[in-house]
C-alpha positions, 0 to 999 in steps of 0.5 A: 496778043496775049489771051486772058484766062480766068482760073486757068480755065476760062478764056476771055472772048469779050467784055459784055458790060462794065460798071461799078463793082461788076464786070461781065465777060463772054468767055469760053470754058476750055475744060469742057469738050464742047468749049461751051460759051459762058457768061462770067460776072466778076464782082468786087466788094466796095468795102476793103475790110477783112471782117466785111470780106468774110461776111461777103464771102459767106453771103456770096456762097449763099446767093450762088446756091440760090442761083444754082437752085433757081437756074436748075429748076427754071429753064428761063433763068440762066444755069449756074455752072460754077462760082469761085473766088480769086484774091479779092474778086468773086466770080459767077459762071453762068449759061450764055443765053443766045438772043436779043434783049427786049431793049434790042428787040424794040430798037431793031424791030419797033414796038411789039403787038399786044398779043406778043407783050401779053405772052411775054408778060405771062411767061415771065410771071410764071417764072416770077411766081416760082422765084417769089415762092422761094422768097427771092425778089429780082429787084432789077427787072427791065428790058435790058435784063430780059433776053428773048432766047433765039431757039424758042423765043422764050423770055429769060430773066437775067442779072438778079440783084441780090449778088450785087447787093452782097458786094455793097455790104458795109459797116455804118457809123453805128457799127451795123451791117448795111448795104451802101447802095440801093439795087435797081434801075431808076425809073423801073424801081418803085418808091418802096424799093428806092427807100431800100424796102423792096417787096414782091410787088416791086418786081411786078411794078418793074414788069408793068413798066417793062410791058408799057415800054414794049408797047410804046417804046418809051422808057419810064423817064419819057412818060408823063407823070400826074403832078398830084398822084405821081402816077405814070401816064401812058397812051392806054388807047393803043391796047385793049381796056383789059390789058391797060387795066392790068398794067395800070394796076401793076404800076400803081404808086401805092404798093397796096393798090398793086397785084398782091402776087405774081400769081394774081397778075398772071391770072388777070392776064391769062383770063383777060378775055374774061377778065370781068366774070361773064356769069353776071346779070343782064343790066338791060333787064328791068327790075324794080327791086331785088334783094342782094344775095351771094348768088346775085347782083342787084340789077339796074332798071332798063331806063337807067341802063339805056340812059347810062349807055347813051351818055357813055356813047355820047361822051366818047363821040364828043370827047367829053368826060362823063361820069355816071354814078349809079348811086343807089338809095339804100334800105337797110331794114329790107336789104334792098336797093333801088336805082335812083335816076336823079343821081345821074350827073347833071350840068349846073344852070347859069348862076349856079355853082358845081357841087363838085369839090372845089379842091383840086378841081382844076387838075381833075377836070378841064374847063372845057368839059361839061359833065360834073359830079352832082353830090346832092343825092349821094347816100350817107353810107353804103358798102361797096366792092372797089374795083379801082381808083383813078386820079382823073375822070377820063380813066374812071369813065373808061373802067365804068364802061369796061364794067358795063360791058362785062355785064355789071348793071350798077357800076359807078364812081364817087369822089373820095373826099365825099366819104371822109371815113375812107381816106384823105386822098383825092381820087375817084373810086370805081365800084362794081356794086353797092350793098346795104349790108357787109355780109352781102358785100363780102359774099359778092367779093368772094367771086368778084375777087377771082377776076380782080384779086386787088378788089375789096369790100369797104364801108363808105360813110360821110361820118369821118369817125366811122371805120372804113371796114376795108376787107381785101379779097386776099384776106378771104383766102 
């Protein structure tokens, strides 16, 4: 049998993969004393055009230089050994990483433990933080493109998408240079990337779904999708509320609601045991009225806190969806809030109709559930620290419980359509605190945003013409 060589140097051992315009080989470098094993990617441009070929050649050289830099700095990105061109083919010679892909790991050993997944995510986010700092978006993060290295069990990120996109360079009907394909993998690819506009948060979306796969063994196409919000639905009960919250934030459909950076997601995971700040008021303390300052949060009354806890416990035991909106009566002239016990959610009497917005109610609350939102006592306006938003009541309740356990005395939830100045989206916004003035809200955000970088301060008003005045934590940096 005749052995195949590339560039009279690399002896092909086997084919690792083949598809489209790229083939991947396992090869031996015969010109190295060690005869080291390496991976060779053979790429062919999709356009057979001399002008395009020259452009592809320049871009290929640029992308190879980037891979050389990335692999030279990070030990979790394969080292680039060489690149060359032979006729119409382009070749990358890279380090061979011995180990299992995450897909192979799950198929052979089953789903991973939460601690293992958290460790993998943290390790990969450290890599992505560096990659993104260079202005590079991976664009194809998935279990098949992450190898757990045999020597140290570190996850190694392979197969960056930029080189493959270079090979897809074409000229459109208007004579403009473009790419004939979208780089990424269906399911793991967010909507903005599928539209050809990837951002750094696109990689975080893919990483979040990778984490869910490691925990559940389910690929994105196997997950249910909320018919209204298009958000992915997965079994959050198998992990801690904090990890579930981090993953949920990473895979939000709306890119603006995801983590702003790999660093932000990394911080959330590293500080997961203290994901919500510990230096917060004790909500079991009694407080008639306390001014809101940058150093303190308004405390709930003991009666409200105990009632809040009892209803949450009852909701957990009975399986009912209970929403407790600890909405506050505001006193703008004094800068003071007082808890209003009558704003707790109530069940309508026989013959009465619910004040919960009728639109989309059937998709939000099963008819068997007893708790509904009583909007009669909602304030006309207030500033609030938004913690998160959810398409359904159940997940909103879980986040309120997480906030309460973290020490926040006045978390709550409201239905977006009740405040038309905010958004026309129909979702439940969970807030960590409310304020009568903008400055107090922003002062609180400076600390709260360190634990939840996606948090923001906004103004909720029943006046549809009022500005939302939304300020994100990242804008304060």
